[in-house]
C-alpha positions as CSV (number, residue, x, y, z in Angstrom):
1,M,119.6,159.3,199.7
2,Q,119.3,156.6,202.1
3,A,117.4,156.4,205.6
4,Q,119.6,155.3,208.4
5,K,117.9,152.3,210.2
6,E,118.8,153.7,213.5
7,A,120.7,156.8,214.7
8,P,124.3,156.2,215.8
9,A,125.1,155.4,219.4
10,D,127.0,159.0,220.1
11,M,124.2,161.0,218.2
12,Q,127.2,162.4,216.5
13,C,126.4,162.7,212.2
14,K,128.4,164.2,209.6
15,D,125.4,164.6,207.1
16,K,125.0,167.7,205.5
17,F,122.3,169.2,203.4
18,L,123.2,171.6,200.7
19,L,120.5,174.1,199.8
20,Q,120.6,176.0,196.5
21,S,118.4,179.2,195.1
22,V,118.2,180.8,192.0
23,V,116.2,184.2,191.0
24,A,113.9,182.9,188.1
25,S,111.4,185.2,186.3
26,A,107.7,185.4,187.7
27,V,106.5,183.2,184.9
28,T,108.5,180.3,185.4
29,S,106.8,177.3,186.3
30,P,107.7,174.1,188.0
31,K,108.4,172.4,184.6
32,D,110.6,175.1,183.6
33,I,112.9,174.3,186.8
34,T,116.0,172.4,185.4
35,Q,119.2,171.1,187.3
36,E,120.8,173.3,184.7
37,M,119.6,176.6,186.1
38,F,121.6,175.6,189.5
39,N,124.8,175.8,187.3
40,K,127.3,178.4,188.5
41,E,127.9,180.3,185.1
42,P,129.3,184.2,185.2
43,G,125.9,186.6,185.5
44,R,124.3,183.9,187.4
45,V,124.0,184.1,191.3
46,V,123.3,180.7,192.8
47,E,123.1,181.1,196.6
48,E,124.1,178.1,198.9
49,C,123.3,177.3,202.1
50,K,124.7,174.2,204.1
51,L,122.6,172.0,206.8
52,R,123.9,170.0,209.5
53,V,121.7,166.7,210.4
54,V,121.6,166.9,214.1
55,Y,120.1,163.7,216.0
56,L,117.6,164.4,218.7
57,P,115.8,162.1,221.1
58,P,112.2,161.6,221.4
59,P,110.7,163.9,223.9
60,Q,110.2,162.2,227.6
61,P,106.9,163.0,229.0
62,P,106.6,165.3,231.8
63,S,107.4,164.1,235.1
64,P,104.2,163.3,236.9
65,V,105.1,165.3,240.1
66,A,106.0,169.6,239.9
67,E,109.1,170.1,242.0
68,G,109.5,173.3,243.5
69,S,105.6,173.9,243.3
70,E,103.6,175.3,246.7
71,E,99.8,174.6,247.2
72,G,98.3,178.3,247.0
73,S,101.0,179.9,245.3
74,S,100.3,181.0,241.8
75,P,103.2,182.4,239.4
76,R,102.2,185.2,237.6
77,Q,101.2,183.9,233.8
78,S,103.5,186.7,231.8
79,S,106.6,185.4,233.4
80,T,105.6,181.8,232.5
81,E,105.0,182.9,228.8
82,N,108.4,184.4,228.9
83,D,110.1,181.5,230.2
84,T,108.3,179.5,227.6
85,Q,109.7,182.2,224.5
86,N,113.1,182.4,226.3
87,G,113.2,178.3,226.5
88,S,112.3,178.2,222.7
89,E,114.7,180.9,221.7
90,L,117.7,179.6,223.7
91,M,116.9,176.0,222.3
92,R,116.5,177.6,218.6
93,T,120.2,179.2,219.0
94,F,122.1,176.2,220.5
95,L,120.5,174.2,217.3
96,E,121.7,176.8,214.9
97,T,125.0,176.8,216.4
98,P,127.2,174.4,214.7
99,D,130.0,173.9,217.2
100,K,127.7,172.9,220.2
101,S,127.9,168.9,221.1
102,S,124.9,167.3,219.9
103,E,124.2,166.0,223.3
104,A,123.8,169.0,225.2
105,K,121.2,170.3,222.2
106,S,119.4,167.3,222.8
107,A,119.3,168.1,226.5
108,I,118.3,171.6,225.8
109,Y,115.4,170.1,223.5
110,R,114.2,167.4,226.2
111,L,114.3,170.1,229.2
112,T,112.5,172.4,227.3
113,E,109.8,169.8,226.0
114,E,109.6,168.6,229.7
115,K,109.0,172.1,231.0
116,A,106.5,172.9,228.3
117,G,104.8,170.3,229.6
118,A,105.2,171.1,233.1
119,L,103.7,174.5,232.6
120,H,100.4,173.2,230.6
121,Q,99.9,170.4,233.6
122,S,100.3,173.5,235.8
123,N,97.8,175.4,234.1
124,R,95.3,172.6,234.3
125,L,95.7,171.9,237.7
126,R,95.1,175.6,238.4
127,Q,92.1,176.0,236.3
128,E,90.7,172.6,238.0
129,L,91.4,173.8,241.7
130,E,89.6,177.6,241.1
131,L,86.8,175.5,239.8
132,L,86.6,173.2,242.8
133,R,86.9,176.3,244.9
134,R,83.9,178.1,243.2
135,D,82.2,175.1,243.9
136,I,82.9,174.9,247.5
137,S,81.7,178.3,247.9
138,K,78.5,178.1,246.2
139,S,77.9,174.9,247.9
140,R,78.4,176.8,251.4
141,S,76.3,180.0,250.3
142,S,73.2,178.0,249.5
143,G,73.8,175.7,252.6
144,G,71.0,175.6,255.4
145,V,67.3,174.7,255.6
146,S,65.5,175.2,252.0
147,F,62.5,177.4,251.8
148,T,60.1,174.8,250.8
149,F,61.1,172.6,254.2
150,V,60.0,175.6,256.0
151,I,56.6,176.0,254.5
152,V,56.1,172.3,254.9
153,V,56.9,172.7,258.5
154,G,54.8,176.0,258.9
155,L,51.6,174.1,257.1
156,I,52.1,171.3,259.7
157,G,52.4,173.0,262.8
158,V,48.9,175.6,261.9
159,A,47.3,172.3,261.0
160,L,48.7,170.8,264.6
161,G,47.7,174.1,266.3
162,Y,44.1,174.1,265.1
163,Y,43.7,170.5,265.6
164,L,44.4,171.0,269.2
165,K,42.5,173.9,269.6
166,S,39.4,172.2,268.7
167,T,39.7,169.3,270.7
């Protein structure tokens, strides 16, 4: 087999891999496996499976702007996870179906990857927003005049009052 220098322009490929399997005894070592074991002879079962080669473009980075998101809205976590699982199952189904076009498969793969990236970014931003909200609420609750400042002003007031009374 020789690796291709680049994928064909139409992303179509007629290459296939033939996988063969036979039953071997438990004491068979890798050195005992020979080509003759895979010959189809009477009494020997050789399972075969052909795998088609499908070219997929490299995954595109997700868009930096999440479309359709609104500030303050928080989608349910369970539906997000279900969407990711359903998208993966859909992609797997398309990739395993031999009569679908490779362009559709590559588009589904790219969109699934982009969706996963967008969900990851959305979760990260949601966590960051929650941390900022916590910091703001902490700063508001601890705002005002510090206790030390009140003590110092009180001591100065007492000292000033004592000084003015004695003069």
